[in-house]
NUKOLLO-789708 format. One record per residue (C-alpha): residue in one letter; x negated, z negated, y negated. Coordinates in pm, 1 decimal, always signed. Layout:
% residues N
[A, [X, Z, Y]],
...
END
This chain:
% residues 549
[M, [-18215.2, +891.4, +176.3]],
[N, [-18237.1, +1053.4, -164.5]],
[P, [-18370.5, +1407.8, -105.9]],
[T, [-18512.0, +1422.1, -460.9]],
[A, [-18717.0, +1103.9, -430.6]],
[P, [-19093.2, +1154.8, -382.9]],
[N, [-19234.2, +1099.7, -37.0]],
[H, [-19492.7, +820.6, -46.5]],
[S, [-19559.2, +799.6, +325.4]],
[A, [-19875.5, +1008.0, +323.9]],
[A, [-19988.9, +930.6, -32.1]],
[G, [-20213.1, +652.2, -145.5]],
[Q, [-20168.7, +419.0, -436.1]],
[V, [-20349.2, +393.6, -768.7]],
[T, [-20411.3, +73.8, -963.9]],
[F, [-20502.2, +125.5, -1329.4]],
[L, [-20697.8, -191.1, -1399.0]],
[G, [-20825.9, -346.6, -1718.7]],
[A, [-21170.8, -498.2, -1663.0]],
[G, [-21193.0, -671.7, -1999.9]],
[P, [-21454.3, -624.3, -2272.2]],
[G, [-21763.0, -718.3, -2068.9]],
[D, [-21770.3, -1082.0, -1958.6]],
[P, [-21716.8, -1078.9, -1579.2]],
[G, [-21531.4, -1409.1, -1606.8]],
[L, [-21249.5, -1241.8, -1799.6]],
[L, [-21122.1, -1044.1, -1501.1]],
[T, [-20771.7, -1155.0, -1406.3]],
[L, [-20684.1, -1292.9, -1063.2]],
[R, [-20464.0, -990.6, -1000.7]],
[A, [-20756.1, -761.7, -1083.0]],
[V, [-20977.1, -938.4, -827.2]],
[E, [-20703.5, -903.5, -563.2]],
[A, [-20667.3, -531.4, -629.1]],
[L, [-21041.9, -473.0, -616.6]],
[A, [-21071.7, -655.7, -283.5]],
[S, [-20832.4, -409.5, -118.2]],
[A, [-20959.8, -87.7, -280.2]],
[D, [-21080.6, +206.5, -72.0]],
[V, [-21203.3, +396.5, -377.0]],
[L, [-21331.2, +250.8, -705.6]],
[I, [-21346.2, +477.8, -1010.4]],
[A, [-21476.6, +276.8, -1304.1]],
[D, [-21597.4, +326.8, -1657.1]],
[P, [-21978.4, +292.6, -1646.5]],
[Q, [-21971.3, -8.1, -1881.9]],
[V, [-21773.1, -219.2, -1633.5]],
[L, [-21885.2, -77.9, -1299.6]],
[D, [-22110.4, -374.5, -1220.7]],
[V, [-21842.1, -618.5, -1341.4]],
[V, [-21581.3, -491.0, -1095.3]],
[R, [-21794.6, -372.0, -804.6]],
[V, [-21893.6, -725.0, -699.4]],
[H, [-21528.3, -795.2, -614.4]],
[A, [-21485.4, -482.5, -403.7]],
[R, [-21559.8, -442.9, -35.2]],
[A, [-21909.3, -332.5, +63.9]],
[Q, [-21764.5, -9.0, +205.2]],
[V, [-21577.7, +90.3, -111.3]],
[D, [-21638.2, +446.0, -226.5]],
[T, [-21759.1, +472.2, -589.6]],
[P, [-21760.4, +840.3, -688.0]],
[L, [-21865.9, +770.4, -1046.7]],
[Q, [-22199.2, +597.7, -988.6]],
[A, [-22351.2, +481.6, -1315.4]],
[S, [-22534.9, +178.3, -1441.3]],
[A, [-22333.9, -75.2, -1637.3]],
[D, [-22655.5, -165.5, -1819.6]],
[E, [-22618.3, +158.4, -2014.9]],
[A, [-22387.6, -12.4, -2260.5]],
[S, [-22421.4, +265.6, -2517.7]],
[I, [-22260.4, +526.7, -2290.3]],
[P, [-21930.1, +629.6, -2451.0]],
[A, [-21618.4, +542.0, -2255.5]],
[D, [-21527.5, +908.5, -2234.6]],
[V, [-21860.6, +1008.4, -2076.8]],
[H, [-21657.8, +1144.9, -1788.5]],
[T, [-21388.4, +1383.4, -1907.0]],
[L, [-21024.1, +1322.7, -1833.6]],
[R, [-21031.1, +1612.6, -1592.7]],
[D, [-21321.2, +1461.6, -1396.5]],
[T, [-21162.0, +1121.0, -1345.8]],
[A, [-20807.0, +1251.3, -1304.9]],
[N, [-20919.1, +1490.9, -1033.5]],
[L, [-21104.6, +1215.2, -851.1]],
[V, [-20810.2, +976.9, -876.3]],
[M, [-20559.5, +1237.2, -760.3]],
[A, [-20775.0, +1365.5, -474.1]],
[A, [-20831.7, +1014.4, -336.3]],
[A, [-20463.7, +922.9, -368.8]],
[R, [-20356.0, +1243.6, -193.3]],
[A, [-20585.6, +1144.9, +93.3]],
[G, [-20391.4, +821.2, +136.4]],
[K, [-20653.5, +597.0, -23.6]],
[R, [-20597.1, +283.9, -225.8]],
[V, [-20759.8, +372.7, -556.7]],
[V, [-20862.3, +136.9, -835.3]],
[R, [-20923.4, +304.1, -1169.4]],
[A, [-21104.7, +39.6, -1376.6]],
[V, [-21138.4, +79.8, -1750.5]],
[T, [-21304.7, -124.0, -2022.2]],
[G, [-21070.4, -368.4, -2191.4]],
[D, [-20700.8, -298.6, -2129.8]],
[P, [-20559.0, +25.9, -1984.7]],
[G, [-20289.2, +50.0, -2248.7]],
[L, [-20496.8, -30.8, -2556.4]],
[D, [-20856.6, +62.8, -2472.5]],
[G, [-20843.5, +299.6, -2178.0]],
[D, [-20756.1, +666.7, -2224.2]],
[V, [-20573.0, +674.3, -1893.7]],
[A, [-20217.8, +755.6, -2001.0]],
[E, [-20263.1, +1117.7, -1895.2]],
[E, [-20388.7, +1005.1, -1555.5]],
[M, [-20080.8, +785.3, -1515.9]],
[L, [-19856.0, +1077.4, -1609.3]],
[A, [-20033.6, +1295.4, -1354.2]],
[C, [-19961.4, +1034.7, -1083.5]],
[A, [-19598.1, +1009.5, -1189.7]],
[K, [-19557.6, +1386.5, -1190.4]],
[E, [-19691.3, +1414.2, -835.6]],
[G, [-19494.0, +1115.1, -708.2]],
[I, [-19796.9, +897.2, -640.7]],
[V, [-19723.5, +525.9, -658.3]],
[F, [-19924.9, +346.4, -924.7]],
[E, [-19938.9, +8.0, -1092.2]],
[V, [-20102.6, -126.6, -1406.4]],
[V, [-20305.5, -448.1, -1414.4]],
[P, [-20351.2, -544.2, -1780.8]],
[G, [-20687.4, -669.0, -1900.2]],
[I, [-20813.9, -847.0, -2209.6]],
[A, [-20844.5, -581.1, -2478.6]],
[A, [-21176.5, -553.5, -2659.7]],
[A, [-20999.8, -576.6, -2995.8]],
[V, [-20863.4, -918.5, -2895.6]],
[G, [-21137.7, -1060.7, -2671.5]],
[V, [-21438.4, -973.1, -2886.8]],
[P, [-21316.9, -1147.1, -3205.9]],
[A, [-21235.7, -1456.7, -2997.2]],
[Y, [-21595.8, -1463.7, -2869.3]],
[A, [-21726.1, -1398.4, -3220.7]],
[G, [-21543.9, -1703.1, -3358.7]],
[V, [-21289.1, -1501.1, -3559.3]],
[P, [-20928.9, -1603.1, -3481.6]],
[L, [-20701.0, -1316.3, -3576.2]],
[R, [-20412.3, -1545.1, -3666.3]],
[D, [-20375.2, -1908.3, -3767.1]],
[A, [-20106.2, -2148.8, -3882.3]],
[E, [-20070.6, -1959.8, -4212.1]],
[G, [-19986.3, -1642.6, -4021.5]],
[T, [-20076.1, -1290.0, -4116.8]],
[D, [-20024.4, -935.2, -4004.3]],
[V, [-20287.2, -791.5, -3771.4]],
[R, [-20353.3, -418.6, -3764.9]],
[F, [-20559.0, -248.3, -3494.4]],
[V, [-20741.1, +67.8, -3594.8]],
[D, [-20932.0, +309.2, -3373.0]],
[A, [-21170.9, +479.1, -3613.1]],
[R, [-21205.8, +778.8, -3381.8]],
[S, [-20841.5, +880.8, -3423.6]],
[A, [-20743.4, +718.8, -3755.9]],
[D, [-20623.0, +967.0, -4016.3]],
[A, [-20610.4, +940.0, -4394.4]],
[R, [-20259.8, +793.5, -4385.4]],
[C, [-20371.2, +516.9, -4146.8]],
[W, [-20668.7, +419.4, -4362.7]],
[S, [-20449.5, +425.2, -4673.1]],
[E, [-20181.8, +200.9, -4517.9]],
[V, [-20430.8, -53.3, -4382.6]],
[G, [-20638.3, -42.7, -4699.8]],
[A, [-20336.6, -108.7, -4919.1]],
[S, [-20221.4, -407.7, -4711.2]],
[D, [-20359.2, -760.6, -4686.1]],
[A, [-20339.2, -759.0, -4304.9]],
[T, [-20635.1, -858.7, -4092.3]],
[A, [-20777.2, -528.1, -3972.6]],
[V, [-20948.2, -500.7, -3633.9]],
[V, [-21143.6, -176.0, -3629.1]],
[S, [-21284.2, -23.3, -3310.1]],
[T, [-21573.4, +200.7, -3407.0]],
[T, [-21945.6, +253.8, -3343.7]],
[L, [-22246.0, +85.3, -3500.2]],
[D, [-22351.1, +390.2, -3700.1]],
[S, [-21992.7, +458.3, -3816.2]],
[V, [-21893.5, +109.0, -3925.7]],
[A, [-22010.0, +163.0, -4284.6]],
[A, [-21801.6, +480.0, -4304.5]],
[A, [-21497.4, +288.1, -4176.0]],
[A, [-21558.9, +23.0, -4442.5]],
[G, [-21570.6, +298.9, -4704.3]],
[E, [-21236.4, +436.5, -4584.7]],
[L, [-21075.1, +93.5, -4626.4]],
[V, [-21218.2, +57.3, -4977.6]],
[S, [-21090.1, +403.3, -5065.4]],
[G, [-20752.1, +294.5, -4930.9]],
[G, [-20736.8, -3.4, -5164.6]],
[R, [-20929.5, -294.8, -5012.7]],
[K, [-21168.5, -475.1, -5245.0]],
[P, [-21540.1, -420.6, -5171.2]],
[D, [-21593.8, -799.1, -5152.6]],
[T, [-21346.2, -836.8, -4863.9]],
[P, [-21520.7, -1028.6, -4579.7]],
[M, [-21610.5, -838.2, -4265.8]],
[T, [-21771.4, -918.7, -3930.1]],
[V, [-21931.7, -663.2, -3702.8]],
[T, [-21982.4, -750.3, -3334.6]],
[V, [-22178.0, -545.2, -3083.6]],
[A, [-22178.4, -595.2, -2703.0]],
[G, [-21897.3, -846.4, -2742.4]],
[T, [-21834.9, -1114.2, -2474.3]],
[T, [-22171.4, -1047.8, -2308.7]],
[T, [-22502.7, -1228.7, -2353.9]],
[R, [-22615.6, -926.8, -2557.4]],
[Q, [-22347.8, -1004.6, -2816.8]],
[R, [-22453.7, -1017.6, -3176.5]],
[T, [-22236.8, -1061.0, -3486.1]],
[W, [-22319.3, -988.3, -3849.3]],
[T, [-22119.9, -1122.7, -4143.5]],
[A, [-22091.7, -896.8, -4445.7]],
[T, [-21836.5, -748.2, -4685.3]],
[L, [-21687.8, -402.1, -4696.1]],
[G, [-21925.2, -314.9, -4976.7]],
[S, [-22241.6, -469.4, -4827.6]],
[V, [-22214.0, -392.3, -4456.5]],
[A, [-22451.2, -94.1, -4468.8]],
[Q, [-22719.8, -299.0, -4643.4]],
[V, [-22670.8, -596.8, -4407.6]],
[L, [-22717.9, -383.4, -4095.9]],
[K, [-23019.2, -211.2, -4250.1]],
[A, [-23176.1, -545.5, -4347.4]],
[A, [-23118.2, -670.8, -3991.5]],
[K, [-23309.4, -364.2, -3869.0]],
[V, [-23029.7, -254.0, -3639.4]],
[L, [-22973.3, +65.6, -3834.4]],
[P, [-23087.0, +333.9, -3826.2]],
[S, [-23118.4, +315.4, -3448.7]],
[A, [-23106.7, +530.2, -3139.7]],
[D, [-22841.5, +284.2, -3018.7]],
[G, [-22614.4, +358.2, -3312.8]],
[G, [-22350.7, +511.7, -3090.1]],
[Q, [-22268.9, +185.9, -2911.5]],
[P, [-21917.2, +53.7, -2971.6]],
[V, [-21848.5, -234.8, -3208.1]],
[I, [-21546.6, -439.1, -3312.2]],
[A, [-21522.4, -502.3, -3686.1]],
[V, [-21278.6, -758.0, -3826.4]],
[V, [-21183.1, -722.3, -4191.5]],
[G, [-21009.5, -999.6, -4384.2]],
[E, [-21048.8, -1355.6, -4504.6]],
[R, [-21057.1, -1494.4, -4147.4]],
[S, [-21392.6, -1325.6, -4093.5]],
[A, [-21559.3, -1499.1, -4389.6]],
[A, [-21877.6, -1683.5, -4297.6]],
[A, [-21742.6, -2021.9, -4410.5]],
[R, [-21453.2, -1987.3, -4168.0]],
[R, [-21641.7, -1819.5, -3884.9]],
[D, [-21956.7, -2031.4, -3859.9]],
[P, [-21785.3, -2351.3, -3732.5]],
[L, [-21593.1, -2143.4, -3475.2]],
[S, [-21886.6, -1941.1, -3343.2]],
[W, [-21879.0, -2113.3, -3003.2]],
[F, [-22030.1, -1835.4, -2794.1]],
[E, [-22337.4, -1721.8, -2984.4]],
[S, [-22422.9, -2084.4, -3069.6]],
[K, [-22473.7, -2185.9, -2705.9]],
[P, [-22814.6, -2356.2, -2669.8]],
[L, [-22976.1, -2079.2, -2462.1]],
[F, [-22766.2, -1786.9, -2580.7]],
[G, [-22919.9, -1459.6, -2467.1]],
[W, [-23233.0, -1625.3, -2325.6]],
[R, [-23374.5, -1450.8, -2022.3]],
[V, [-23475.1, -1737.4, -1794.5]],
[L, [-23697.9, -1681.7, -1493.5]],
[V, [-23595.2, -1891.0, -1193.5]],
[P, [-23867.2, -1875.9, -923.8]],
[R, [-23630.6, -1944.2, -633.3]],
[T, [-23433.1, -1732.9, -389.8]],
[K, [-23082.8, -1625.1, -488.9]],
[E, [-22934.0, -1869.5, -236.0]],
[Q, [-23138.9, -2162.4, -365.8]],
[A, [-23081.1, -2071.7, -729.5]],
[A, [-22703.4, -2012.9, -713.8]],
[S, [-22583.3, -2340.7, -867.7]],
[L, [-22883.0, -2355.7, -1103.3]],
[S, [-22811.7, -2003.4, -1227.1]],
[D, [-22446.5, -2092.8, -1283.6]],
[Q, [-22558.1, -2387.1, -1494.7]],
[L, [-22791.1, -2167.1, -1700.2]],
[V, [-22512.0, -1914.9, -1755.4]],
[S, [-22293.3, -2196.7, -1891.4]],
[Y, [-22564.1, -2248.8, -2157.0]],
[G, [-22552.8, -1878.4, -2248.0]],
[A, [-22869.0, -1778.8, -2060.3]],
[V, [-22933.0, -1475.3, -1841.1]],
[P, [-23100.3, -1609.8, -1524.2]],
[H, [-23332.9, -1387.0, -1326.7]],
[E, [-23419.4, -1508.7, -976.0]],
[V, [-23764.2, -1426.9, -839.9]],
[P, [-23844.0, -1571.7, -495.6]],
[T, [-24197.8, -1710.6, -481.8]],
[I, [-24183.8, -1817.5, -118.4]],
[A, [-24040.9, -1663.2, +193.6]],
[V, [-23913.7, -1868.5, +484.3]],
[E, [-24014.6, -1772.8, +838.1]],
[P, [-23959.5, -1930.8, +1180.7]],
[P, [-24232.2, -2162.5, +1317.5]],
[R, [-24509.3, -1995.0, +1512.2]],
[T, [-24433.0, -2213.0, +1815.6]],
[P, [-24055.0, -2261.9, +1837.8]],
[Q, [-24064.8, -2476.0, +2155.6]],
[Q, [-24092.5, -2805.0, +1963.0]],
[M, [-23786.3, -2720.2, +1755.1]],
[E, [-23593.4, -2616.2, +2065.4]],
[R, [-23670.3, -2947.1, +2242.0]],
[A, [-23564.2, -3146.3, +1936.0]],
[V, [-23231.3, -2965.6, +1905.4]],
[K, [-23161.5, -3026.7, +2272.5]],
[G, [-23250.5, -3393.0, +2209.8]],
[L, [-22976.8, -3408.9, +1947.6]],
[V, [-22720.6, -3313.5, +2210.3]],
[T, [-22853.6, -3550.7, +2476.5]],
[G, [-22859.8, -3857.3, +2249.8]],
[R, [-23232.9, -3886.5, +2185.8]],
[Y, [-23193.9, -3963.1, +1813.3]],
[E, [-23025.9, -4225.4, +1597.4]],
[W, [-23091.2, -4029.9, +1276.1]],
[I, [-23165.4, -3676.2, +1157.7]],
[A, [-23312.3, -3639.9, +807.6]],
[F, [-23287.5, -3314.9, +612.2]],
[T, [-23538.0, -3275.5, +329.5]],
[S, [-23432.0, -2929.6, +206.8]],
[V, [-23163.4, -2664.2, +218.8]],
[N, [-23402.2, -2455.4, +428.1]],
[A, [-23419.0, -2733.1, +689.7]],
[V, [-23039.0, -2729.2, +714.3]],
[K, [-23046.3, -2353.0, +751.7]],
[A, [-23313.6, -2367.3, +1024.2]],
[V, [-23118.7, -2621.7, +1231.5]],
[R, [-22793.1, -2435.1, +1179.9]],
[E, [-22947.1, -2109.1, +1299.8]],
[K, [-23084.3, -2283.4, +1609.2]],
[F, [-22740.7, -2435.1, +1676.3]],
[E, [-22578.3, -2092.9, +1653.6]],
[E, [-22840.2, -1954.0, +1889.0]],
[Y, [-22732.4, -2212.2, +2149.5]],
[G, [-22361.1, -2174.2, +2077.8]],
[L, [-22337.5, -2516.4, +1912.8]],
[D, [-22159.8, -2620.2, +1594.4]],
[A, [-22132.2, -2926.4, +1371.7]],
[R, [-21965.2, -3126.5, +1650.6]],
[A, [-22310.7, -3166.5, +1807.2]],
[F, [-22385.1, -3421.2, +1531.0]],
[A, [-22120.6, -3660.6, +1667.2]],
[G, [-22267.8, -4011.1, +1697.7]],
[I, [-22580.7, -3921.9, +1497.8]],
[K, [-22643.9, -4051.1, +1145.3]],
[V, [-22735.3, -3779.1, +898.4]],
[A, [-22949.1, -3817.6, +585.7]],
[A, [-23000.0, -3566.3, +303.1]],
[V, [-23277.7, -3582.9, +45.5]],
[G, [-23053.1, -3478.0, -244.3]],
[E, [-22729.5, -3326.1, -366.4]],
[Q, [-22811.7, -2962.9, -289.7]],
[T, [-22917.2, -3045.3, +66.2]],
[A, [-22600.4, -3253.0, +105.1]],
[K, [-22389.9, -2956.9, -13.2]],
[A, [-22556.9, -2731.6, +244.6]],
[L, [-22467.4, -2985.2, +514.0]],
[V, [-22106.4, -3007.3, +398.9]],
[A, [-22087.3, -2626.9, +412.8]],
[F, [-22205.6, -2659.3, +774.1]],
[G, [-21926.0, -2908.2, +842.2]],
[V, [-22139.7, -3222.9, +831.1]],
[K, [-22088.5, -3507.0, +585.3]],
[P, [-22418.5, -3691.5, +533.9]],
[D, [-22423.6, -4067.0, +586.8]],
[L, [-22711.5, -4124.3, +346.6]],
[V, [-22803.0, -3955.6, +17.8]],
[P, [-23045.8, -4125.2, -225.9]],
[S, [-22864.6, -4333.6, -486.4]],
[G, [-23157.3, -4291.1, -725.3]],
[E, [-23439.9, -4038.4, -729.4]],
[Q, [-23361.1, -3729.9, -521.4]],
[S, [-23686.7, -3713.2, -328.8]],
[A, [-23849.9, -3843.9, -12.4]],
[A, [-23942.0, -4161.8, -200.9]],
[G, [-23583.4, -4201.3, -319.6]],
[L, [-23454.8, -4153.8, +34.1]],
[L, [-23690.3, -4423.2, +162.7]],
[E, [-23563.8, -4664.9, -103.2]],
[D, [-23218.8, -4654.0, +58.5]],
[W, [-23321.2, -4606.5, +423.1]],
[P, [-23240.0, -4912.6, +637.9]],
[P, [-23519.8, -5069.9, +847.1]],
[Y, [-23492.8, -5041.5, +1222.3]],
[D, [-23295.2, -5327.1, +1374.7]],
[A, [-23315.1, -5362.9, +1752.3]],
[V, [-22976.5, -5540.6, +1757.1]],
[F, [-22775.0, -5286.9, +1558.8]],
[D, [-22967.8, -4965.6, +1631.9]],
[P, [-22943.5, -4860.3, +1997.3]],
[I, [-23201.6, -4585.4, +1945.5]],
[D, [-23515.5, -4610.6, +1731.7]],
[R, [-23594.6, -4240.5, +1685.9]],
[V, [-23551.5, -4007.1, +1385.9]],
[F, [-23553.8, -3626.4, +1401.5]],
[L, [-23721.9, -3484.4, +1091.5]],
[P, [-23701.1, -3100.7, +1071.5]],
[R, [-23910.5, -2980.3, +780.3]],
[A, [-24149.2, -2723.3, +637.5]],
[D, [-24498.2, -2671.9, +770.6]],
[I, [-24646.9, -2770.3, +432.4]],
[A, [-24434.9, -3083.0, +371.8]],
[T, [-24606.8, -3403.2, +264.9]],
[E, [-24634.7, -3708.4, +491.4]],
[T, [-24453.4, -3945.3, +252.2]],
[L, [-24128.7, -3964.3, +446.4]],
[V, [-24292.5, -3985.5, +789.0]],
[A, [-24519.7, -4271.7, +685.0]],
[G, [-24236.7, -4456.8, +515.1]],
[L, [-24003.9, -4431.6, +816.0]],
[I, [-24276.6, -4557.4, +1049.6]],
[E, [-24335.9, -4850.9, +815.6]],
[L, [-23962.7, -4929.9, +840.0]],
[G, [-23999.3, -4951.2, +1217.6]],
[W, [-23870.4, -4608.1, +1320.1]],
[E, [-24024.1, -4358.2, +1560.1]],
[V, [-24031.7, -4010.2, +1406.3]],
[D, [-24024.3, -3668.4, +1571.3]],
[D, [-24185.9, -3472.0, +1289.0]],
[V, [-24093.8, -3112.7, +1374.7]],
[T, [-24187.6, -2789.7, +1196.3]],
[A, [-23848.6, -2620.0, +1153.9]],
[Y, [-23972.0, -2335.0, +934.2]],
[R, [-24283.0, -2198.4, +767.5]],
[T, [-24316.4, -2119.0, +399.5]],
[V, [-24527.7, -1819.7, +304.4]],
[R, [-24592.4, -1656.3, -28.4]],
[A, [-24324.5, -1399.8, -112.0]],
[S, [-24390.7, -1035.5, -183.4]],
[P, [-24457.0, -945.2, -549.0]],
[P, [-24145.5, -872.0, -757.7]],
[P, [-24084.6, -518.9, -894.2]],
[A, [-24333.3, -384.1, -1146.4]],
[E, [-24077.3, -413.9, -1428.6]],
[T, [-24039.0, -786.3, -1360.6]],
[R, [-24415.7, -840.8, -1342.6]],
[E, [-24459.6, -664.1, -1675.8]],
[A, [-24185.4, -875.8, -1834.0]],
[I, [-24350.7, -1195.6, -1708.1]],
[K, [-24693.8, -1107.1, -1841.3]],
[G, [-24569.1, -929.7, -2153.5]],
[G, [-24336.1, -1199.7, -2285.2]],
[G, [-24008.4, -1040.1, -2180.7]],
[F, [-23877.4, -1372.6, -2053.0]],
[D, [-23781.4, -1651.9, -2289.4]],
[A, [-23838.6, -1935.0, -2042.4]],
[V, [-23944.3, -2006.3, -1686.4]],
[L, [-23835.7, -2303.0, -1475.6]],
[F, [-24100.6, -2442.1, -1241.4]],
[T, [-23947.5, -2665.1, -974.5]],
[S, [-24268.0, -2751.0, -785.3]],
[S, [-24643.9, -2703.6, -797.0]],
[S, [-24616.1, -2434.3, -530.5]],
[T, [-24379.0, -2229.6, -749.9]],
[V, [-24644.1, -2232.3, -1023.4]],
[R, [-24923.0, -2122.2, -790.7]],
[N, [-24712.7, -1863.8, -611.7]],
[L, [-24559.7, -1708.5, -923.5]],
[V, [-24899.2, -1669.7, -1088.7]],
[G, [-25032.8, -1533.5, -760.5]],
[I, [-24766.8, -1267.2, -705.6]],
[A, [-24673.3, -1176.4, -1062.8]],
[G, [-24935.0, -1305.2, -1307.1]],
[K, [-24936.4, -1575.5, -1574.5]],
[P, [-24636.0, -1596.5, -1808.7]],
[H, [-24698.6, -1487.4, -2169.1]],
[N, [-24779.0, -1761.7, -2419.5]],
[V, [-24448.9, -1711.9, -2606.7]],
[T, [-24255.3, -1802.3, -2291.9]],
[V, [-24120.1, -2158.7, -2283.4]],
[I, [-24254.9, -2341.1, -1976.7]],
[A, [-24025.1, -2602.6, -1823.8]],
[C, [-24146.3, -2825.0, -1537.4]],
[I, [-23956.5, -3057.2, -1305.3]],
[G, [-24212.5, -3339.2, -1314.1]],
[P, [-24567.9, -3453.6, -1399.2]],
[A, [-24729.3, -3307.4, -1084.3]],
[T, [-24576.9, -2964.5, -1151.2]],
[A, [-24674.1, -2987.2, -1518.9]],
[K, [-25032.2, -3069.2, -1423.8]],
[T, [-25049.2, -2763.8, -1197.2]],
[A, [-24907.1, -2546.9, -1476.7]],
[E, [-25169.2, -2673.8, -1719.9]],
[E, [-25442.9, -2611.2, -1463.1]],
[H, [-25328.3, -2248.6, -1464.7]],
[G, [-25361.0, -2230.8, -1842.0]],
[L, [-24992.6, -2273.8, -1926.1]],
[R, [-24857.2, -2481.8, -2214.2]],
[V, [-24580.6, -2710.9, -2090.4]],
[D, [-24294.3, -2728.4, -2342.7]],
[V, [-24020.5, -2903.3, -2146.3]],
[M, [-24031.9, -3181.9, -1888.1]],
[S, [-23731.3, -3289.9, -1684.5]],
[P, [-23648.2, -3660.9, -1725.8]],
[E, [-23569.8, -3674.8, -1352.6]],
[P, [-23694.1, -3471.3, -1053.5]],
[S, [-23373.5, -3264.4, -1039.8]],
[V, [-23335.3, -2890.6, -1099.1]],
[H, [-23011.8, -2952.8, -1286.8]],
[K, [-23173.2, -3212.4, -1511.3]],
[L, [-23450.4, -2959.0, -1570.9]],
[A, [-23197.2, -2694.7, -1682.7]],
[E, [-23029.8, -2955.1, -1902.0]],
[A, [-23363.9, -3042.6, -2062.4]],
[L, [-23428.2, -2673.7, -2134.4]],
[A, [-23083.7, -2647.9, -2296.0]],
[D, [-23164.4, -2950.1, -2515.3]],
[F, [-23491.1, -2781.1, -2615.0]],
[G, [-23305.4, -2459.9, -2702.4]],
[A, [-23043.2, -2648.1, -2904.3]],
[A, [-23309.8, -2834.6, -3104.1]],
[R, [-23493.0, -2508.9, -3168.6]],
[R, [-23172.0, -2344.9, -3288.9]],
[D, [-23078.6, -2638.6, -3513.3]],
[A, [-23424.9, -2633.4, -3672.2]],
[A, [-23393.5, -2263.2, -3753.9]],
[V, [-23047.3, -2306.4, -3905.6]],
[E, [-23159.6, -2606.3, -4112.3]],
[A, [-23458.5, -2409.8, -4241.8]],
[G, [-23238.1, -2111.7, -4327.5]],
[D, [-23425.2, -1892.2, -4080.7]],
[P, [-23261.7, -1644.4, -3843.1]],
[V, [-23200.3, -1779.5, -3494.0]],
[T, [-23425.8, -1589.2, -3255.6]],
[R, [-23523.0, -1615.7, -2892.5]],
[P, [-23882.3, -1700.2, -2792.3]],
[S, [-23937.7, -1347.2, -2658.5]],
[E, [-23857.6, -1203.9, -3002.1]],
[R, [-24174.7, -1362.3, -3138.4]],
[R, [-24406.6, -1143.9, -2934.6]],
[P, [-24580.8, -851.3, -3104.5]],
[G, [-24368.7, -537.7, -3116.4]],
[S, [-24045.7, -709.6, -3014.6]],
[R, [-23731.0, -592.3, -3187.9]],
[R, [-23482.0, -832.7, -3336.8]],
[R, [-23180.1, -698.9, -3162.0]],
[A, [-22973.3, -791.5, -2861.6]],
[R, [-23151.2, -730.8, -2535.0]],
[S, [-23019.6, -759.9, -2183.5]],
END
C-alpha cells in the first residue's frame, strides 16, 4: 500500500454535476443515476427543482431555495458557503451531488471546490451538462456553426477585459456572450468599440430552454432600443442572465425558420387541467410537447363507498367464478378494485378465466399497469356507448355465465347498464367509489383563474365545469375555454363561459390536440398580420408583455 495515497475509506464522494440550462429534459442519464444515489444535494437555486425530482425523498438539501426565482445570480451562495457544505458532507462519508446550472467546467464556478476535494483526498467525479452558451442558442433557433464553418468565441461579460473585447470585436467569429439583461447593451457597445459594425445582427435570449424563454432580434447598435420598445427594460428583473449571439447566423432571416421552440403552438401558455395529477399525467405530457405549462387542479376527490359490503361480495364473486365479464369504466374503477384485491392479498391472477373490458385507452393502460390485458376496448368512440357498440350479445351456447361485474362511481349514468341488459346480460352494478367535490385550490390559483392568469382551461366533463366554478370561481373572459364534447360545452355556456375549442372526439388527447390547433392558428394569424405573438393572458388589463412562469 502506498503510504502517501489518501485514505478514502471513511470519506464520502462528491459528484460535480451539470444540470443544463433549465429544461429538465436536458439532464443526462448519468446525471439522473448520480442524483438517485445522493445522500446530500447541494444545487444552484435555478436548477434545484430540476434535479430534486430525481433524488431520493430522504436526500438532504442544505441550500433550500426556489428554482422559480430565476433572477437569483448563480453566485448567490459564496464559494465558501458551498465549499464548506460539500466538504463537511464528504468528510461525514456522504455521497454528495453538487449540481450547477449548465456545465461544471464552462458555467459553474466550482473549480475551487474541486481543488479543495483534491487537496483533502476526497474522491470526486464530474458529470458534464449542456452548457447554457450552447443549449440556449439551439433552443433559440441560432445554430452556432453550419456547413460554411466559422469560429465561435464564448465571452463571459462578467470577467471579460479590454483585450478580450478587442480581440472578439476585431474578428468575424460568432460571439456567444453570457451577460445579464440590463448589461447586454453595454456588452454590445464593447464589441462595437472593439471593431464590430453596429449593424451586426444580434439575438438576446432570456430564460433559455424553459417555457419562459423569449428571444429578441436586434443589431449591436439597436439592441438597447429594441429591449426598451419591448418594455423589458428598464426592469426590476434586469439582473437575470441572458445569452446573446452576435454574428450573421443570428440574423432574423436565418433565425425565423429555425425557431422551433418558441414557435410551438401553445408556447408558454399556462393551461389549467381540472384533473388529479395521476389522471392528468399523460395529458400534461402532451401539453408540454406543445410548449404549454400545465397546472393540475383536482375538482373531485375519490372516496370509498359508504357501504363497502356490496363491493366486497363482488370481488369475492370474481374469485369464485360468478362473472363472465368485468367492465371498467374509469381509471378510478381500476384503482378501487386493485385496492380491494390488495386488501385480500390477491393480485392480477384472480382475473384468470374472466373477460375484461375497458372503456378507453387510459383505463386500459391502468389495467395493463395492474398486470391485466383487457379483452375488449372500444374500436370507435371511447365511451360507454362506444363500448356497447363492440360488446357481444349473450349467447347461452358460448357463454357459460351470463353475469357482468360493473364497478363504477356512485354518480355514473345508466347507459352501460341498460345496454348490457338489452344485450341479454345480467349486471351487478356496484358502487366501487364515491366522487365528491374537491377542496378549493390555493388562493394564488383561485386568483389566477378569476383574474386571467391562465391562458386556457380544459374541461373534460360537465362535472369538471360545475366543480371548478364551485371551488375556484369562473375563469376570466380572456381565458380560452376548451370542452371535450357538446354536453360539456353546454354546461360551460350555462355557467356564462364562452366556448372557444371543441374536441372532434370525446378524448382528452383529442381535446389537447384541438387546443394546440387553435393556438397554432392564433399564432399564424398574428404573424401574418405583423402583430407580436402573445398569449391570451397577456390581453388582460395590467398584464405585462414579458415571459411569465
